[in-house]
C-alpha positions as CSV (number, residue, x, y, z in Angstrom):
1,M,29.0,6.2,10.0
2,R,26.1,4.1,8.9
3,T,27.1,1.4,6.4
4,V,25.1,0.6,3.2
5,E,24.1,-2.6,4.9
6,Q,22.6,-0.7,7.8
7,L,20.9,1.7,5.5
8,S,19.3,-1.2,3.7
9,E,18.1,-2.7,6.9
10,D,16.7,0.7,8.1
11,L,14.7,1.0,4.8
12,G,13.6,-2.6,4.7
13,G,15.8,-3.3,1.7
14,L,17.0,-1.3,-1.3
15,S,15.2,-3.3,-4.0
16,G,13.1,-0.8,-6.0
17,R,14.6,2.1,-4.1
18,T,16.3,5.0,-5.9
19,V,19.8,5.6,-4.4
20,L,21.8,8.7,-5.2
21,V,25.5,8.0,-5.0
22,R,28.1,10.7,-4.8
23,S,31.1,9.3,-6.5
24,D,34.5,10.8,-7.4
25,L,34.8,10.6,-11.1
26,N,37.2,13.5,-11.5
27,V,39.6,11.9,-13.9
28,P,42.2,13.4,-16.2
29,L,41.1,13.7,-19.8
30,D,43.0,14.2,-23.1
31,G,40.1,15.5,-25.1
32,S,37.5,12.8,-24.6
33,T,40.1,10.1,-23.7
34,I,40.5,9.2,-20.0
35,T,44.2,9.0,-19.3
36,D,43.9,7.4,-15.8
37,D,40.6,5.6,-14.9
38,G,41.7,4.8,-11.4
39,R,38.9,6.7,-9.7
40,V,36.3,5.2,-12.0
41,R,37.5,1.7,-11.1
42,A,37.4,2.6,-7.4
43,S,33.8,3.7,-7.7
44,V,32.6,0.4,-9.2
45,P,32.3,-1.9,-6.1
46,T,29.8,0.4,-4.2
47,I,27.7,1.0,-7.3
48,D,27.8,-2.7,-8.2
49,G,26.8,-3.7,-4.7
50,L,23.8,-1.5,-4.8
51,R,22.8,-2.9,-8.2
52,E,23.1,-6.4,-6.7
53,Q,20.5,-5.4,-4.1
54,G,18.1,-4.2,-6.7
55,A,18.6,-0.5,-6.2
56,R,18.0,2.0,-9.0
57,V,21.4,3.8,-8.8
58,V,21.8,7.5,-9.7
59,V,25.4,8.5,-9.8
60,C,26.4,12.1,-9.4
61,A,30.0,13.6,-9.6
62,H,32.0,16.5,-10.9
63,L,34.8,16.8,-13.4
64,G,37.3,19.7,-13.5
65,R,36.4,23.2,-12.6
66,P,33.7,24.6,-14.9
67,K,32.3,28.0,-13.9
68,G,28.8,26.9,-12.8
69,S,27.5,26.5,-16.3
70,P,27.6,23.8,-19.0
71,D,31.0,23.4,-20.7
72,P,31.4,20.5,-23.2
73,A,35.1,20.2,-22.3
74,Y,34.0,19.0,-18.8
75,S,31.1,16.7,-19.7
76,L,30.9,13.5,-17.8
77,A,29.8,11.6,-21.0
78,P,33.1,9.8,-21.6
79,V,33.5,9.0,-17.9
80,A,29.9,7.6,-17.9
81,A,30.8,5.5,-20.9
82,R,33.8,4.0,-19.1
83,L,31.8,3.4,-16.0
84,G,29.3,1.5,-18.1
85,E,32.0,-0.6,-19.7
86,L,33.4,-1.6,-16.2
87,L,29.9,-2.3,-14.8
88,E,28.8,-4.4,-17.7
89,Q,31.8,-6.7,-17.3
90,D,30.2,-8.3,-14.3
91,G,27.4,-9.7,-16.3
92,R,24.8,-8.7,-13.8
93,G,22.5,-7.1,-16.3
94,G,20.7,-3.8,-16.1
95,T,21.5,-0.7,-18.2
96,V,23.9,2.1,-17.7
97,S,22.8,5.4,-19.1
98,F,23.7,9.1,-19.1
99,V,21.6,12.2,-19.0
100,E,22.9,15.6,-20.2
101,E,21.4,17.4,-17.2
102,T,22.1,17.4,-13.5
103,V,18.6,18.4,-12.2
104,G,15.5,19.3,-14.1
105,E,12.8,17.7,-16.2
106,R,15.2,15.5,-18.3
107,A,17.0,14.3,-15.3
108,A,13.8,13.5,-13.5
109,A,12.4,11.6,-16.5
110,A,15.6,9.6,-16.8
111,V,15.4,8.6,-13.2
112,A,11.8,7.7,-13.5
113,A,12.6,5.4,-16.4
114,L,15.1,3.3,-14.4
115,D,14.4,-0.3,-13.6
116,D,15.8,-2.3,-10.6
117,G,19.5,-2.7,-11.1
118,D,19.9,0.1,-13.6
119,V,22.5,2.9,-13.3
120,L,22.1,6.5,-14.5
121,V,24.9,9.0,-14.5
122,L,23.9,12.7,-14.2
123,E,25.9,15.4,-16.0
124,N,28.7,17.3,-14.2
125,L,27.4,18.6,-10.9
126,R,29.5,21.8,-11.3
127,F,27.6,22.8,-14.4
128,H,25.1,24.0,-11.8
129,P,26.1,27.0,-9.7
130,G,24.4,25.6,-6.6
131,E,27.0,22.8,-6.2
132,T,29.8,25.0,-5.0
133,A,27.8,28.1,-4.0
134,K,29.2,29.9,-0.9
135,A,25.7,30.9,0.3
136,D,24.1,28.1,2.3
137,E,20.6,28.8,0.9
138,D,21.9,28.4,-2.7
139,R,23.6,25.1,-2.0
140,A,20.5,23.9,0.0
141,D,18.2,24.7,-2.9
142,F,20.3,22.6,-5.3
143,A,20.6,19.8,-2.8
144,R,16.9,19.7,-2.5
145,Q,16.6,19.2,-6.2
146,L,19.1,16.4,-6.1
147,A,17.4,14.8,-3.1
148,D,14.0,14.9,-4.9
149,L,15.5,12.4,-7.4
150,A,16.1,9.7,-4.8
151,D,15.0,7.8,-1.7
152,A,18.4,7.5,-0.1
153,F,22.0,8.8,-0.4
154,V,25.3,7.0,-0.4
155,S,28.5,9.1,0.0
156,D,31.3,7.3,-1.9
157,G,33.6,10.1,-3.2
158,F,36.4,10.3,-0.7
159,G,38.2,12.9,-2.8
160,V,35.5,15.5,-2.1
161,V,34.6,14.8,1.6
162,H,36.8,17.8,2.6
163,R,34.4,20.1,0.7
164,A,31.1,21.5,2.1
165,Q,29.4,21.2,-1.2
166,A,25.7,20.5,-2.0
167,S,26.2,17.0,-3.2
168,V,28.7,16.1,-0.5
169,Y,27.2,17.8,2.6
170,D,23.8,19.3,2.1
171,V,22.1,16.2,0.4
172,A,23.2,14.0,3.3
173,R,21.1,16.2,5.6
174,L,18.0,15.6,3.5
175,L,18.0,11.9,2.8
176,P,18.6,8.6,4.8
177,H,22.3,8.2,4.2
178,A,25.3,5.9,4.5
179,A,29.1,5.9,3.8
180,G,30.0,3.8,0.8
181,G,32.6,1.1,0.9
182,L,35.3,3.3,-0.7
183,V,34.8,6.1,1.9
184,R,34.9,3.6,4.7
185,S,38.0,1.9,3.5
186,E,39.8,5.3,3.0
187,V,38.9,6.5,6.5
188,E,40.1,3.2,8.0
189,V,43.5,3.5,6.3
190,M,43.9,7.2,7.1
191,R,42.9,6.7,10.7
192,A,45.6,4.0,11.0
193,L,48.2,6.4,9.6
194,R,47.2,9.2,12.0
195,E,46.6,7.2,15.2
196,D,48.4,3.9,15.1
197,P,51.1,3.5,12.5
198,Q,53.6,0.7,12.7
199,R,57.1,2.0,13.2
200,P,59.4,3.1,11.7
201,Y,56.9,5.4,10.0
202,A,58.3,7.2,7.0
203,V,56.5,9.9,5.0
204,V,57.5,11.0,1.5
205,L,56.2,14.4,0.4
206,G,56.6,15.9,-3.0
207,G,54.6,18.0,-5.4
208,A,55.0,21.6,-6.4
209,K,54.3,23.8,-3.4
210,V,55.2,23.5,0.2
211,S,52.3,25.8,1.1
212,D,49.9,23.1,-0.1
213,K,51.3,20.8,2.7
214,L,52.0,23.1,5.6
215,G,49.3,21.7,7.8
216,V,50.2,18.1,7.2
217,I,53.9,18.7,7.7
218,E,53.2,20.3,11.0
219,S,51.0,17.4,12.0
220,L,53.3,14.7,10.8
221,I,56.4,16.1,12.6
222,S,54.7,14.9,15.8
223,V,53.8,11.5,14.4
224,A,56.3,10.3,11.8
225,D,59.8,9.1,12.5
226,R,61.2,10.2,9.1
227,L,60.2,12.8,6.5
228,L,61.6,12.6,3.0
229,V,61.1,15.7,0.9
230,G,61.3,16.0,-2.9
231,G,59.5,17.6,-5.8
232,G,59.2,21.4,-6.3
233,M,58.6,21.9,-2.6
234,V,62.1,20.8,-1.8
235,F,63.6,24.0,-3.1
236,T,62.0,26.0,-0.3
237,F,63.7,23.5,2.1
238,L,67.0,23.9,0.4
239,K,66.7,27.7,0.5
240,A,65.9,27.5,4.2
241,Q,69.3,25.8,4.6
242,G,70.9,28.7,2.8
243,H,71.5,27.0,-0.6
244,E,71.2,28.4,-4.1
245,V,68.1,27.0,-5.9
246,G,68.5,28.8,-9.2
247,T,65.3,29.4,-11.1
248,S,63.6,26.4,-9.4
249,L,60.1,26.7,-8.0
250,L,60.5,28.6,-4.7
251,E,58.0,30.0,-2.2
252,E,60.1,32.7,-0.7
253,D,57.3,33.6,1.8
254,Q,57.5,30.1,3.3
255,V,61.3,30.0,3.9
256,D,61.0,31.1,7.6
257,T,58.1,28.6,8.2
258,V,60.3,25.8,6.8
259,K,63.2,26.8,9.0
260,G,60.8,26.4,11.9
261,Y,59.9,22.9,10.8
262,L,63.5,21.9,10.5
263,D,64.2,23.2,14.0
264,T,61.1,21.4,15.4
265,A,62.0,18.2,13.7
266,A,65.5,18.4,15.2
267,E,64.1,19.0,18.7
268,R,61.7,16.0,18.4
269,G,64.2,13.6,16.8
270,V,62.4,13.4,13.5
271,E,64.7,12.8,10.6
272,I,64.3,15.2,7.6
273,V,65.8,13.6,4.5
274,L,66.5,16.0,1.7
275,P,68.1,15.3,-1.7
276,T,71.8,15.3,-2.0
277,D,71.7,15.8,-5.8
278,I,69.3,17.4,-8.2
279,V,68.6,17.0,-12.0
280,V,68.7,20.6,-13.3
281,A,67.7,21.9,-16.7
282,D,67.7,25.2,-18.6
283,A,64.0,25.1,-19.3
284,F,60.8,23.3,-18.2
285,S,60.8,21.0,-21.2
286,A,61.4,17.3,-22.0
287,D,63.9,18.4,-24.6
288,A,65.8,20.8,-22.3
289,A,69.5,20.3,-21.8
290,H,69.9,18.8,-18.3
291,E,72.6,17.5,-15.9
292,V,73.0,16.3,-12.3
293,V,74.5,18.6,-9.8
294,A,75.0,18.5,-6.0
295,A,72.0,19.9,-4.1
296,D,74.1,22.5,-2.4
297,A,75.7,23.6,-5.7
298,M,72.9,24.4,-8.0
299,P,73.7,26.9,-10.9
300,A,71.9,30.2,-10.6
301,D,70.5,29.9,-14.1
302,R,69.1,26.4,-13.9
303,M,65.9,24.9,-12.5
304,G,65.6,21.7,-10.6
305,L,63.2,19.2,-12.1
306,D,63.9,15.9,-10.3
307,I,66.0,14.4,-7.5
308,G,69.2,12.9,-8.7
309,P,70.5,9.3,-8.7
310,D,72.3,9.5,-5.4
311,S,69.2,10.9,-3.8
312,Q,67.2,8.1,-5.3
313,E,69.5,5.6,-3.6
314,L,69.3,7.6,-0.4
315,F,65.5,7.7,-0.3
316,A,65.3,4.0,-1.0
317,Q,67.7,3.3,1.8
318,R,65.8,5.5,4.3
319,L,62.6,3.6,3.3
320,A,64.1,0.1,3.5
321,D,63.3,-0.6,7.1
322,A,60.0,1.4,7.3
323,R,56.9,-0.6,8.5
324,T,54.6,2.2,7.4
325,V,55.0,4.5,4.4
326,F,52.8,7.4,3.3
327,W,53.6,9.0,0.0
328,N,52.0,12.1,-1.4
329,G,53.5,14.0,-4.3
330,P,55.9,13.2,-7.1
331,M,59.7,13.8,-6.8
332,G,59.9,15.7,-10.0
333,A,58.2,16.5,-13.3
334,F,57.5,12.8,-13.9
335,E,55.3,13.6,-16.9
336,M,58.5,14.2,-18.9
337,A,60.8,11.1,-19.3
338,P,64.1,12.8,-18.4
339,F,62.7,13.8,-15.0
340,A,60.7,10.7,-14.0
341,D,63.4,8.6,-12.4
342,G,63.1,10.1,-8.9
343,T,59.4,9.4,-8.7
344,R,59.9,5.9,-10.3
345,A,62.5,5.1,-7.6
346,V,60.2,6.0,-4.8
347,A,57.4,3.9,-6.3
348,A,59.8,1.0,-6.6
349,A,60.9,1.4,-3.0
350,L,57.2,1.3,-1.8
351,V,56.5,-1.8,-3.9
352,E,59.5,-3.5,-2.2
353,R,58.2,-2.5,1.3
354,T,54.7,-3.9,0.4
355,R,56.3,-7.2,-0.5
356,E,58.0,-7.2,2.9
357,G,54.7,-6.8,4.6
358,A,54.8,-3.1,5.4
359,M,51.8,-0.8,5.2
360,T,52.2,1.4,2.1
361,V,49.8,4.2,1.2
362,V,50.0,6.2,-2.0
363,G,48.2,9.4,-1.2
364,G,46.2,10.1,-4.3
365,G,46.6,12.8,-6.9
366,D,49.7,12.9,-9.0
367,S,51.4,10.1,-7.0
368,A,48.5,7.7,-7.9
369,A,48.6,8.8,-11.5
370,A,52.4,8.2,-11.6
371,V,52.3,4.6,-10.3
372,R,49.7,3.7,-12.8
373,E,51.7,5.4,-15.6
374,F,54.7,3.3,-14.5
375,G,52.7,0.2,-15.0
376,Y,52.2,-0.9,-11.4
377,A,49.1,-2.7,-10.3
378,E,46.8,-1.7,-7.4
379,D,48.0,-4.6,-5.3
380,D,51.6,-3.6,-5.6
381,F,50.8,-1.1,-2.8
382,G,48.8,-1.5,0.4
383,H,46.4,1.3,-0.6
384,I,46.1,3.9,-3.3
385,S,44.0,6.7,-2.1
386,T,41.5,8.4,-4.4
387,G,41.7,11.7,-2.4
388,G,44.9,13.7,-2.4
389,G,43.6,16.8,-0.7
390,A,41.1,14.9,1.5
391,S,43.8,12.5,2.7
392,L,46.1,15.3,3.6
393,E,43.4,17.2,5.5
394,Y,42.4,14.0,7.4
395,L,46.0,13.5,8.4
396,E,46.1,17.1,9.6
397,G,43.3,16.3,11.9
398,K,40.9,18.7,10.2
399,D,37.1,18.3,10.4
400,L,35.9,17.1,7.0
401,P,32.3,18.2,6.4
402,G,31.5,15.3,4.1
403,L,32.5,12.8,6.9
404,S,31.0,14.7,9.9
405,V,27.6,14.9,8.2
406,L,27.6,11.1,7.9
407,E,28.2,10.7,11.7
408,D,24.8,12.1,12.7
409,A,23.1,8.7,12.3
């Protein structure tokens, strides 16, 4: 993949050039308040580097899942404001502006008004139906309108490179392009996990559904030394072992698949670590009555919402000698204080491994949100990914359209 430096060399410099940057600014919002600005912060270095070279930077991104038309609840306006605050802290000068249009006359006028070093954020890409259109011609038409705004394209949204969408895939086919620093660093880390991890290599998987991680489980069983499972997905594993799981989240149609994974892991000598105790409650609520029970003795009328204290110690112990750790998915409903301890324990175990020189990777999504909510800093971990789904698909060995399109030059 061509770097930004190579792109600049090919174009005889970026000063005065308009560069379209596909960032990942899909952050959680509470009304207009950003509750986790990690992805915004991660986007800053590439944008700032382009400003430093005198480029006129046009940032495009999506937020949430609007239905192909404007929806104020998903406007990028508050995200653009936060990006502006972060960029203005460097004292480099230039303005950061926002236009309430993705393509069209107002967007074109806003781009034309940019000076060298200025930044413009376009409105939510998914307000236009062409961004996620299934028909190639519809995506291509929208991509052409985006491409008409710029002289070059930089792909820096790792969280979307697994999507063949107009701003991720089609635009790169129309403009001189490069991979931004964030995408390159993410790929470097994920390649190390997939191809050359230091051992022992431990993987911690959580989150709601085992079906979301079928491919990566199958792939990791042939790479990892140890697989620790928590979160809602663990109840399908416990059911596969013949245990009662009460009213917990369960994917009954995946039980046989999980049995196959357990058998395969045993044949290959891969250790599967499951919780020995579970925090159960009578409702999915922070105020629900809850207690700790053995994992093989869950009441039929209770739901599991976290791994228990013995499991927290077990998981920490099974991570204690790992030289590589990849973690994707919380151990429970960490958003509610009574059910956050399992996720907090895993985060603490990774921080300890980082201090001991191990490679630790937090695989994006809810895991990344959790460690920030717990007050950890970025450098408490080896790497915090911005792309949950993209990182999983990369580790599965899938072809990611947003990466493959960058490899043609």
